[in-house]
C-alpha positions as CSV (number, residue, x, y, z in Angstrom):
1,M,110.3,117.0,78.1
2,A,108.4,119.0,75.5
3,R,109.0,116.2,73.0
4,R,107.4,113.7,75.3
5,N,104.3,115.9,75.8
6,R,103.9,116.3,72.0
7,F,104.4,112.5,71.6
8,F,101.6,111.7,74.1
9,K,99.2,114.3,72.6
10,K,99.9,113.0,69.0
11,R,99.4,109.4,69.9
12,T,96.3,110.1,71.9
13,M,94.7,112.0,69.1
14,R,95.7,109.2,66.6
15,K,93.9,106.7,68.8
16,I,90.8,108.9,69.1
17,W,90.6,109.3,65.3
18,A,91.2,105.6,64.8
19,A,88.3,104.8,67.2
20,S,86.0,107.4,65.6
21,L,86.7,106.1,62.1
22,A,86.2,102.5,63.1
23,A,82.9,103.3,64.8
24,A,81.7,105.2,61.8
25,A,82.6,102.4,59.5
26,A,81.0,99.8,61.8
27,L,77.8,101.8,61.8
28,L,77.7,102.0,58.0
29,V,78.3,98.3,57.7
30,T,75.5,97.6,60.1
31,V,73.0,99.9,58.4
32,N,73.8,98.6,55.0
33,S,73.4,95.0,56.1
34,E,70.3,95.5,58.3
35,F,68.3,97.3,55.6
36,S,69.7,95.5,52.6
37,L,70.6,98.9,51.0
38,N,73.4,97.4,48.9
39,L,75.3,100.7,49.1
40,P,78.4,100.8,46.9
41,M,81.9,101.0,48.4
42,V,80.8,99.9,51.9
43,P,83.6,97.9,53.5
44,T,83.1,94.4,55.0
45,W,83.6,93.7,58.7
46,E,87.0,92.1,57.9
47,E,88.1,95.3,56.1
48,V,87.0,97.4,59.1
49,L,88.9,95.3,61.5
50,E,92.0,95.3,59.3
51,A,91.9,99.1,58.9
52,A,91.5,99.5,62.7
53,G,94.5,97.4,63.3
54,S,96.6,99.4,60.9
55,Y,95.8,102.6,62.8
56,G,96.9,101.1,66.1
57,M,93.5,100.1,67.5
58,E,94.9,96.8,68.7
59,N,96.9,98.8,71.3
60,L,94.0,100.9,72.7
61,S,93.7,98.8,75.9
62,S,97.3,97.9,76.5
63,S,100.5,99.6,77.4
64,S,103.0,100.1,74.7
65,S,106.8,100.0,74.7
66,Q,107.1,98.1,77.9
67,L,110.7,97.2,78.6
68,P,111.7,93.7,79.6
69,Q,113.1,93.1,83.1
70,G,116.5,92.3,81.6
71,G,116.7,95.8,80.0
72,E,117.6,97.3,76.6
73,S,120.1,99.8,75.4
74,S,119.3,103.5,76.0
75,P,116.7,104.7,73.4
76,S,117.6,107.2,70.8
77,S,115.7,110.5,70.4
78,D,113.6,108.8,67.7
79,T,112.6,105.8,69.8
80,P,108.9,105.8,70.8
81,L,108.5,106.8,74.4
82,P,106.5,104.5,76.8
83,E,102.9,105.6,77.4
84,L,101.7,106.4,80.9
85,L,98.8,104.4,82.3
86,G,97.4,107.0,84.7
87,E,99.1,105.8,87.9
88,T,101.4,107.8,90.1
89,L,105.0,107.1,91.0
90,E,106.6,107.8,94.4
91,V,110.2,108.4,95.5
92,H,110.9,108.4,99.2
93,I,114.2,109.6,100.6
94,I,114.3,107.7,103.9
95,D,116.0,109.4,106.9
96,V,118.7,106.9,107.9
97,G,121.0,109.5,109.5
98,Q,124.5,109.6,108.0
99,G,123.8,107.3,105.2
100,E,121.3,106.9,102.3
101,S,118.3,104.8,101.5
102,I,115.8,105.5,98.7
103,L,112.5,103.8,98.0
104,I,110.9,103.9,94.5
105,K,107.3,102.8,94.3
106,G,106.6,102.4,90.7
107,P,103.2,101.8,89.1
108,S,103.8,98.0,89.4
109,K,107.3,97.5,90.9
110,N,109.2,98.5,94.0
111,V,112.9,99.3,94.1
112,L,115.1,100.0,97.1
113,I,118.4,101.8,96.6
114,D,120.7,101.3,99.6
115,A,119.6,100.8,103.2
116,G,121.8,102.9,105.4
117,E,124.3,101.7,108.0
118,N,124.4,98.3,109.6
119,D,122.1,99.3,112.4
120,K,119.5,100.9,110.1
121,G,118.1,97.8,108.4
122,D,115.2,97.4,110.9
123,E,114.3,101.1,110.5
124,V,114.3,100.8,106.7
125,L,112.1,97.6,107.0
126,A,109.7,99.5,109.3
127,Y,109.5,102.3,106.8
128,L,108.9,100.0,103.9
129,K,106.0,98.3,105.7
130,S,104.5,101.7,106.7
131,Q,104.3,102.4,103.0
132,G,102.6,99.1,102.2
133,V,105.7,97.6,100.7
134,Q,105.7,93.8,101.4
135,S,108.3,92.8,98.7
136,L,110.9,94.3,96.5
137,D,111.4,93.8,92.8
138,M,115.0,95.2,93.0
139,A,117.4,96.0,95.7
140,I,120.3,98.1,94.5
141,G,123.5,98.6,96.5
142,T,125.2,101.6,95.0
143,H,128.6,100.8,96.4
144,A,130.3,98.8,99.1
145,H,130.4,101.3,101.9
146,S,128.5,100.5,105.1
147,D,126.5,103.7,105.2
148,H,124.8,102.6,102.0
149,I,124.7,98.8,102.0
150,G,125.0,98.1,105.8
151,G,121.2,97.5,106.2
152,L,120.6,95.7,103.0
153,D,121.3,92.2,104.4
154,T,118.6,92.8,107.0
155,V,116.1,93.8,104.4
156,I,116.9,90.9,102.1
157,K,116.6,88.4,104.9
158,A,113.2,89.7,106.1
159,M,111.5,90.5,102.8
160,P,111.0,88.8,99.4
161,V,113.5,90.4,96.9
162,K,113.5,89.3,93.3
163,Q,116.8,90.8,92.2
164,V,119.9,92.3,93.9
165,I,122.0,94.7,91.8
166,L,125.5,95.7,93.0
167,S,128.1,97.9,91.4
168,P,131.1,96.3,89.6
169,I,134.2,96.4,91.8
170,P,137.8,96.0,90.4
171,E,139.4,93.0,92.0
172,K,142.2,95.0,93.6
173,I,139.7,97.0,95.8
174,V,137.1,94.3,96.5
175,P,136.3,94.8,100.2
176,T,136.7,92.0,102.8
177,T,134.6,93.9,105.4
178,K,131.9,92.0,107.4
179,T,129.4,94.4,106.0
180,Y,130.1,93.4,102.5
181,T,130.4,89.7,103.2
182,D,127.1,89.7,105.2
183,L,125.4,91.2,102.2
184,L,126.7,88.5,99.9
185,E,125.8,85.8,102.3
186,A,122.3,87.1,102.6
187,V,121.9,87.0,98.8
188,L,123.3,83.4,98.7
189,D,121.1,82.2,101.6
190,K,118.1,83.3,99.6
191,G,119.2,81.1,96.6
192,M,119.9,84.3,94.6
193,T,122.8,85.5,92.6
194,V,124.1,89.1,92.3
195,T,123.3,91.1,89.2
196,T,126.2,93.4,88.3
197,A,125.1,96.9,87.2
198,V,125.7,97.4,83.5
199,P,125.5,100.8,81.9
200,D,122.6,101.5,79.6
201,T,120.5,98.6,81.0
202,Q,116.9,99.7,81.5
203,Y,114.3,98.3,83.9
204,S,110.6,98.8,83.5
205,L,108.8,99.7,86.7
206,G,105.4,99.5,84.9
207,G,103.1,102.2,83.6
208,G,105.8,103.7,81.5
209,A,108.3,104.2,84.3
210,V,111.9,103.3,83.4
211,L,115.0,103.1,85.5
212,T,118.2,103.3,83.5
213,I,121.7,102.5,84.7
214,L,124.1,105.2,83.7
215,G,127.3,104.3,85.5
216,P,129.9,103.5,86.6
217,R,131.4,103.6,83.1
218,R,135.0,102.5,83.9
219,E,137.1,101.1,86.6
220,Y,138.1,103.3,89.6
221,N,140.6,102.9,92.4
222,D,138.1,104.0,95.1
223,L,134.7,102.6,96.1
224,N,132.9,106.0,95.9
225,N,133.4,106.3,92.2
226,T,132.2,102.7,91.6
227,S,128.7,103.9,92.7
228,V,125.8,102.9,90.6
229,V,124.3,106.0,89.0
230,C,120.8,105.6,87.7
231,R,118.1,107.9,86.1
232,L,114.4,107.3,86.6
233,T,111.9,108.7,84.1
234,Y,108.1,108.7,84.3
235,G,106.3,110.9,81.8
236,D,108.1,114.2,82.0
237,A,109.3,113.6,85.5
238,E,113.0,112.7,85.9
239,F,115.1,111.7,88.9
240,L,118.9,111.2,89.2
241,F,120.4,109.0,91.9
242,S,124.2,109.0,92.1
243,G,125.2,107.2,95.4
244,D,128.6,108.6,96.5
245,A,129.9,109.2,92.9
246,E,132.6,111.9,92.9
247,T,133.9,114.3,90.3
248,A,135.9,111.5,88.6
249,S,132.7,109.6,87.9
250,E,130.8,112.8,87.0
251,S,133.5,113.7,84.5
252,T,133.3,110.3,82.8
253,L,129.5,110.6,82.5
254,L,129.8,114.1,81.1
255,S,132.4,113.0,78.6
256,M,129.9,110.4,77.3
257,E,127.4,113.2,76.6
258,L,124.7,111.2,78.3
259,D,121.3,112.7,79.1
260,L,121.8,113.6,82.8
261,S,118.9,116.0,83.0
262,A,116.6,115.6,86.0
263,D,113.9,117.5,87.8
264,V,115.0,115.9,91.1
265,Y,118.7,115.6,92.0
266,C,119.6,113.3,94.9
267,V,122.8,115.0,95.8
268,P,125.7,112.5,95.8
269,H,128.0,111.8,98.7
270,H,125.8,113.5,101.3
271,G,126.7,117.0,99.9
272,S,130.4,116.5,100.0
273,S,132.6,118.9,98.1
274,T,134.1,115.9,96.3
275,S,130.9,115.7,94.2
276,S,128.3,117.9,92.5
277,S,130.7,119.9,90.2
278,K,129.3,122.9,88.5
279,R,129.5,121.1,85.1
280,Y,127.6,118.2,86.5
281,L,124.9,120.4,88.0
282,D,124.6,122.4,84.7
283,A,124.0,119.1,82.9
284,V,121.4,118.0,85.4
285,G,119.6,121.3,85.7
286,P,117.6,120.3,88.8
287,K,114.4,121.9,90.0
288,I,114.5,120.1,93.4
289,A,117.5,118.6,95.3
290,T,117.6,116.3,98.3
291,I,120.5,115.5,100.6
292,S,120.7,112.4,102.7
293,V,122.8,113.4,105.7
294,G,123.0,112.9,109.5
295,K,122.7,115.5,112.2
296,N,126.0,116.9,113.5
297,N,127.9,114.3,111.5
298,D,131.7,114.0,111.8
299,Y,132.3,114.9,108.1
300,G,130.7,118.4,108.1
301,H,128.2,117.3,105.4
302,P,126.8,119.0,103.5
303,H,129.8,121.1,102.8
304,K,129.3,124.9,102.7
305,E,130.5,125.3,99.1
306,I,128.0,122.7,97.9
307,V,125.1,124.3,99.8
308,A,126.1,127.7,98.3
309,R,126.3,126.1,94.8
310,L,122.9,124.3,95.1
311,K,121.2,127.6,96.1
312,K,121.9,128.9,92.6
313,Y,120.0,126.1,91.0
314,C,117.0,125.1,93.1
315,P,115.5,124.6,96.6
316,F,116.9,121.6,98.5
317,Y,115.8,119.5,101.4
318,R,118.0,117.7,103.9
319,T,117.0,114.6,105.9
320,D,118.8,115.9,109.0
321,L,116.4,118.9,109.0
322,S,113.3,117.6,107.3
323,G,113.3,113.9,108.2
324,N,111.8,111.6,105.5
325,I,111.2,113.2,102.2
326,Q,108.3,112.0,100.0
327,M,107.8,112.9,96.3
328,V,104.7,111.8,94.3
329,T,104.4,112.4,90.5
330,D,101.8,111.8,87.8
331,G,104.4,112.3,85.2
332,E,103.6,116.0,84.8
333,T,103.8,117.5,88.3
334,I,106.1,116.5,91.2
335,N,104.7,117.1,94.7
336,L,107.1,117.0,97.6
337,T,106.3,116.7,101.3
338,T,108.5,116.2,104.4
339,D,108.1,114.9,107.9
340,A,108.8,118.4,109.0
341,G,105.6,119.6,107.4
342,E,107.2,121.3,104.3
343,S,105.6,121.0,100.9
344,Y,106.7,122.1,97.4
345,S,105.4,121.4,93.9
346,V,107.0,121.8,90.5
347,D,106.0,121.1,87.0
348,A,108.2,118.4,85.4
């Protein structure tokens, strides 16, 4: 986070100096030419423009390091970080009861992660429209359980969607449920194909916002651990989305020594004790946590031990108590509000 701040300040100062030097040189050229002073060592216009280009002036009015839609490998610590363009990014945890649905409104692209149970599709659509979302650049189904992908077919049928990303599923556990086949049929009916989530693929959401697929990293024998895990970065602000990934998936990610750090942690598996291990939470180091969970659900989510564990790290907000949860960030500060009237701010 601190490295990103230093990077932005350094690049901004470099551009200011480039602009100042170019302006001074241009003034000298103009005066020398206008008054025929024939001053020695005065550069030509061509030399001024060439020097300006070498100092990065050609990038003053455009965004740099924009990632292609298809994605690139995860950047190393020496890779230049994308520059923010002054917009804000929003993350909405939509209250869909005992399920999960997350809307990301990037500076130029919209992403929906899951859409709750089969009967929640219309509610998700209504929420999207209430937020001014008329189309989606990506719809991500974290894994093939109905409380996550059940409403996606309704959304895909009713709204333009450019890309559908689903988790890889080993052949021996590919579901034959109506929920899963309805989703696949909705994609086919739109003349689309499914994109399989591939680790380390990055997607630009505009303005320097980047969504990176972190997992799953290997095959599992249960659907929860096939959940797509992804990390969203915008300036210093970082969000981690883990679907229903359990400790097996968490352990794999930890063994890869990936950057899992996040200011906002969307608690996996509705706060189940099968997820959110202490090692995983230590790696994430959250400042805010959110739990997508239904009131008086049959599973006892969130489990008491996870609630107790989260309290040691950060404040957390539950959809069963707070309703919809909205977070807005400019890349430096994250401001959270809920339908219940709660508010909280944290520096990224």
